[in-house]
Each structure stands twice: as structure tokens, then as C-alpha cells.
Z-matrix of the N, CA and C atoms (Angstrom, degrees):
N
C 1 1.453
C 2 1.525 1 108.45
N 3 1.305 2 116.02 1 130.15
C 4 1.454 3 121.46 2 179.15
C 5 1.528 4 109.71 3 -81.27
N 6 1.327 5 115.49 4 137.11
C 7 1.465 6 120.10 5 -178.10
C 8 1.524 7 109.95 6 -66.63
N 9 1.320 8 116.60 7 141.24
C 10 1.460 9 121.22 8 178.31
C 11 1.526 10 111.11 9 -92.17
N 12 1.311 11 115.60 10 18.33
C 13 1.457 12 121.68 11 177.34
C 14 1.525 13 107.45 12 -144.86
N 15 1.313 14 117.29 13 168.09
C 16 1.463 15 121.98 14 -179.34
C 17 1.526 16 108.82 15 -81.12
N 18 1.320 17 115.97 16 98.86
C 19 1.465 18 119.91 17 -177.51
C 20 1.528 19 112.42 18 -71.75
N 21 1.330 20 117.25 19 -10.82
C 22 1.467 21 121.10 20 177.87
C 23 1.526 22 112.80 21 -96.65
N 24 1.321 23 117.14 22 1.16
C 25 1.470 24 120.37 23 -179.91
C 26 1.526 25 109.35 24 -63.74
N 27 1.320 26 114.92 25 155.22
C 28 1.467 27 119.33 26 -178.92
C 29 1.524 28 110.10 27 -62.90
N 30 1.297 29 115.79 28 154.05
C 31 1.466 30 121.89 29 177.43
C 32 1.521 31 108.22 30 -83.79
N 33 1.316 32 116.24 31 141.76
C 34 1.457 33 120.99 32 -179.94
C 35 1.515 34 108.67 33 -128.40
N 36 1.329 35 117.35 34 129.48
C 37 1.465 36 118.95 35 178.03
C 38 1.533 37 110.19 36 -69.88
N 39 1.328 38 115.13 37 138.25
C 40 1.465 39 121.29 38 176.93
C 41 1.522 40 108.40 39 -134.72
N 42 1.299 41 116.02 40 156.67
C 43 1.461 42 121.16 41 176.79
C 44 1.519 43 108.93 42 -100.82
N 45 1.315 44 116.17 43 127.97
C 46 1.458 45 122.56 44 175.89
C 47 1.516 46 108.57 45 -123.80
N 48 1.299 47 116.36 46 144.03
C 49 1.451 48 121.05 47 173.33
C 50 1.520 49 106.92 48 -105.92
N 51 1.332 50 115.79 49 111.38
C 52 1.457 51 121.88 50 -176.33
C 53 1.519 52 109.94 51 -125.27
N 54 1.298 53 116.23 52 155.67
C 55 1.452 54 122.77 53 177.01
C 56 1.527 55 109.07 54 -60.57
N 57 1.324 56 117.52 55 125.61
C 58 1.467 57 122.27 56 -174.97
C 59 1.523 58 112.03 57 -61.51
N 60 1.327 59 117.63 58 -42.56
C 61 1.462 60 120.21 59 179.75
C 62 1.524 61 110.86 60 -64.31
N 63 1.314 62 116.36 61 -40.03
C 64 1.460 63 120.70 62 178.41
C 65 1.527 64 110.87 63 -62.48
N 66 1.315 65 116.55 64 -45.09
C 67 1.470 66 120.72 65 178.56
C 68 1.522 67 110.31 66 -62.16
N 69 1.322 68 117.58 67 -44.21
C 70 1.469 69 120.65 68 179.21
C 71 1.523 70 111.44 69 -60.24
N 72 1.318 71 116.46 70 -42.16
C 73 1.466 72 120.04 71 -179.43
C 74 1.527 73 111.62 72 -67.92
N 75 1.318 74 116.69 73 -38.85
C 76 1.466 75 119.41 74 178.35
C 77 1.521 76 110.15 75 -68.48
N 78 1.316 77 117.34 76 -41.73
C 79 1.474 78 120.05 77 179.16
C 80 1.523 79 111.79 78 -64.04
N 81 1.324 80 117.10 79 -24.61
C 82 1.463 81 120.11 80 176.31
C 83 1.526 82 111.14 81 -71.07
N 84 1.337 83 116.50 82 -20.06
C 85 1.467 84 120.06 83 -179.41
C 86 1.516 85 113.29 84 -102.13
N 87 1.330 86 118.04 85 -18.52
C 88 1.464 87 120.81 86 -178.32
C 89 1.521 88 110.33 87 -151.21
N 90 1.318 89 115.46 88 149.38
C 91 1.466 90 120.38 89 174.36
C 92 1.525 91 110.96 90 -90.60
N 93 1.328 92 117.11 91 -7.04
C 94 1.458 93 121.23 92 -173.75
C 95 1.530 94 110.75 93 -113.95
N 96 1.318 95 116.44 94 70.77
C 97 1.462 96 121.08 95 179.27
C 98 1.527 97 110.70 96 -61.12
N 99 1.319 98 117.08 97 -40.02
C 100 1.465 99 120.48 98 179.01
C 101 1.523 100 110.96 99 -60.68
N 102 1.319 101 116.51 100 -42.07
C 103 1.462 102 120.35 101 179.04
C 104 1.518 103 112.23 102 -63.62
N 105 1.329 104 116.20 103 -39.75
C 106 1.466 105 120.65 104 178.76
C 107 1.524 106 110.03 105 -64.61
N 108 1.328 107 116.92 106 -46.39
C 109 1.465 108 120.70 107 -179.79
C 110 1.526 109 110.00 108 -64.60
N 111 1.329 110 117.54 109 -41.49
C 112 1.463 111 120.84 110 178.85
C 113 1.533 112 110.75 111 -61.09
N 114 1.317 113 117.31 112 -42.66
C 115 1.472 114 121.44 113 178.46
C 116 1.526 115 110.55 114 -63.93
N 117 1.325 116 116.99 115 -43.01
C 118 1.465 117 120.41 116 178.27
C 119 1.528 118 111.54 117 -62.63
N 120 1.338 119 116.58 118 -41.00
C 121 1.465 120 120.23 119 178.30
C 122 1.526 121 111.05 120 -65.70
N 123 1.326 122 116.97 121 -41.31
C 124 1.466 123 120.79 122 178.50
C 125 1.528 124 110.61 123 -63.46
N 126 1.330 125 116.69 124 -42.27
C 127 1.465 126 120.60 125 177.91
C 128 1.527 127 111.06 126 -63.43
N 129 1.326 128 116.69 127 -41.21
C 130 1.461 129 121.32 128 178.43
C 131 1.528 130 110.32 129 -62.96
N 132 1.331 131 116.35 130 -44.41
C 133 1.459 132 121.15 131 179.53
C 134 1.528 133 110.76 132 -59.71
N 135 1.322 134 117.60 133 -44.13
C 136 1.463 135 121.77 134 178.89
C 137 1.526 136 110.93 135 -65.69
N 138 1.315 137 117.06 136 -40.30
C 139 1.466 138 121.39 137 178.18
C 140 1.530 139 110.36 138 -61.13
N 141 1.314 140 117.26 139 -43.19
C 142 1.458 141 121.06 140 179.34
C 143 1.525 142 111.29 141 -67.26
N 144 1.328 143 117.21 142 -38.73
C 145 1.466 144 121.47 143 177.97
C 146 1.530 145 110.01 144 -61.59
N 147 1.326 146 116.46 145 -45.82
C 148 1.459 147 120.62 146 179.51
C 149 1.529 148 111.48 147 -65.25
N 150 1.324 149 117.41 148 -37.28
C 151 1.467 150 121.00 149 177.94
C 152 1.526 151 110.55 150 -64.12
N 153 1.339 152 117.05 151 -42.02
C 154 1.467 153 120.24 152 177.79
C 155 1.528 154 110.87 153 -64.19
N 156 1.336 155 117.03 154 -41.58
C 157 1.464 156 120.23 155 177.51
C 158 1.524 157 110.84 156 -61.98
N 159 1.321 158 116.99 157 -40.69
C 160 1.462 159 120.71 158 178.94
C 161 1.528 160 111.00 159 -65.63
N 162 1.326 161 117.34 160 -41.48
C 163 1.464 162 120.38 161 177.80
C 164 1.526 163 110.50 162 -62.49
N 165 1.328 164 116.91 163 -40.01
C 166 1.462 165 120.72 164 178.66
C 167 1.526 166 110.54 165 -66.05
N 168 1.341 167 116.78 166 -40.07
C 169 1.466 168 121.01 167 178.38
C 170 1.529 169 110.46 168 -62.18
N 171 1.324 170 116.33 169 -43.12
C 172 1.468 171 120.57 170 178.92
C 173 1.529 172 110.39 171 -63.57
N 174 1.323 173 117.46 172 -42.91
C 175 1.464 174 121.09 173 178.69
C 176 1.527 175 110.63 174 -63.44
N 177 1.330 176 117.21 175 -41.98
C 178 1.466 177 120.85 176 178.47
C 179 1.525 178 111.21 177 -63.11
N 180 1.337 179 117.02 178 -42.62
C 181 1.468 180 120.84 179 178.45
C 182 1.524 181 111.08 180 -64.51
N 183 1.325 182 116.79 181 -39.60
C 184 1.461 183 120.84 182 178.73
C 185 1.522 184 110.60 183 -63.82
N 186 1.323 185 116.94 184 -43.33
C 187 1.469 186 120.67 185 178.04
C 188 1.523 187 110.81 186 -62.65
N 189 1.323 188 116.90 187 -42.05
C 190 1.465 189 120.59 188 179.52
C 191 1.528 190 110.57 189 -63.38
N 192 1.334 191 117.07 190 -41.85
C 193 1.469 192 120.11 191 178.65
C 194 1.528 193 110.97 192 -65.29
N 195 1.334 194 116.78 193 -41.72
C 196 1.461 195 119.65 194 179.43
C 197 1.523 196 110.57 195 -64.99
N 198 1.323 197 117.19 196 -41.67
C 199 1.464 198 120.33 197 178.34
C 200 1.527 199 111.00 198 -63.10
N 201 1.332 200 117.43 199 -39.63
C 202 1.467 201 120.86 200 177.52
C 203 1.529 202 110.21 201 -64.56
N 204 1.327 203 117.08 202 -41.43
C 205 1.462 204 121.07 203 177.23
C 206 1.525 205 110.05 204 -61.70
N 207 1.323 206 116.23 205 -45.36
C 208 1.463 207 121.36 206 -178.77
C 209 1.526 208 110.49 207 -63.84
N 210 1.324 209 117.26 208 -41.13
C 211 1.465 210 120.65 209 178.71
C 212 1.529 211 111.30 210 -63.62
N 213 1.307 212 117.17 211 -36.60
C 214 1.467 213 121.58 212 -177.23
C 215 1.524 214 112.27 213 -80.59
N 216 1.343 215 117.53 214 -42.01
C 217 1.461 216 121.49 215 -171.35
C 218 1.527 217 113.83 216 -111.84
N 219 1.306 218 117.97 217 -12.08
C 220 1.456 219 120.73 218 -175.81
C 221 1.522 220 111.14 219 81.12
N 222 1.317 221 114.96 220 -175.56
C 223 1.460 222 120.66 221 -178.91
C 224 1.520 223 110.40 222 -75.66
N 225 1.304 224 116.52 223 143.53
C 226 1.463 225 120.47 224 176.71
C 227 1.524 226 111.31 225 -66.57
N 228 1.314 227 117.39 226 -19.63
C 229 1.458 228 121.45 227 -178.47
C 230 1.526 229 112.42 228 -91.28
N 231 1.339 230 118.26 229 -1.98
C 232 1.463 231 120.57 230 -177.25
C 233 1.525 232 113.04 231 -61.03
N 234 1.317 233 117.94 232 -30.13
C 235 1.465 234 120.36 233 -177.20
C 236 1.527 235 112.84 234 -76.93
N 237 1.311 236 117.64 235 -10.20
C 238 1.462 237 121.33 236 -180.00
C 239 1.522 238 109.33 237 -103.20
N 240 1.321 239 116.10 238 136.69
C 241 1.460 240 119.11 239 179.49
C 242 1.521 241 109.77 240 -83.27
N 243 1.327 242 116.69 241 147.75
C 244 1.475 243 119.00 242 177.14
C 245 1.526 244 110.12 243 -70.49
N 246 1.284 245 116.18 244 155.31
C 247 1.467 246 120.36 245 -179.75
C 248 1.491 247 111.30 246 -74.85
């Protein structure tokens, strides 16, 4: 999977407020807390990108279905005369 961000960009220090026990437990499993957080953020970013694409696909399908309905049956307002 290709990264949806520039993985070669410079590293920038940031301040995060995290649960101390959680940080201690993660540090017991890895020396690279920054790498773990970066991977989690990248995964989250990809998940959100895919969700947006899926929402767009659903909207496109809905528009296509409505257009097909309109082509077959006409407008629902056709039976009413304009004022």
C-alpha cells in the first residue's frame, strides 16, 4: 500500500497528552513510541480516506439510481401544475 502522505518529510516534535499507564505499557513493548504513533496516525488517515471514497461512491450510486428513476417515470412534480 502506498502511503497517502510524504513518508520522507522531516520529523517535527509535537506535544501529546497521553495516559501515563498506556504509555508505560507501550514502551515496555517497543523502544520506538514515535514510530508506533506515526503508524497509527497513517492507518487512521488511510481509513478516513477510504471512508470518504465509500461515501462518495454511495452518493454517486444514489444519483445514478435517481436519474434512472426520473428517466423512466419523470418528475414526481409533473402531475401538479405550477402556480
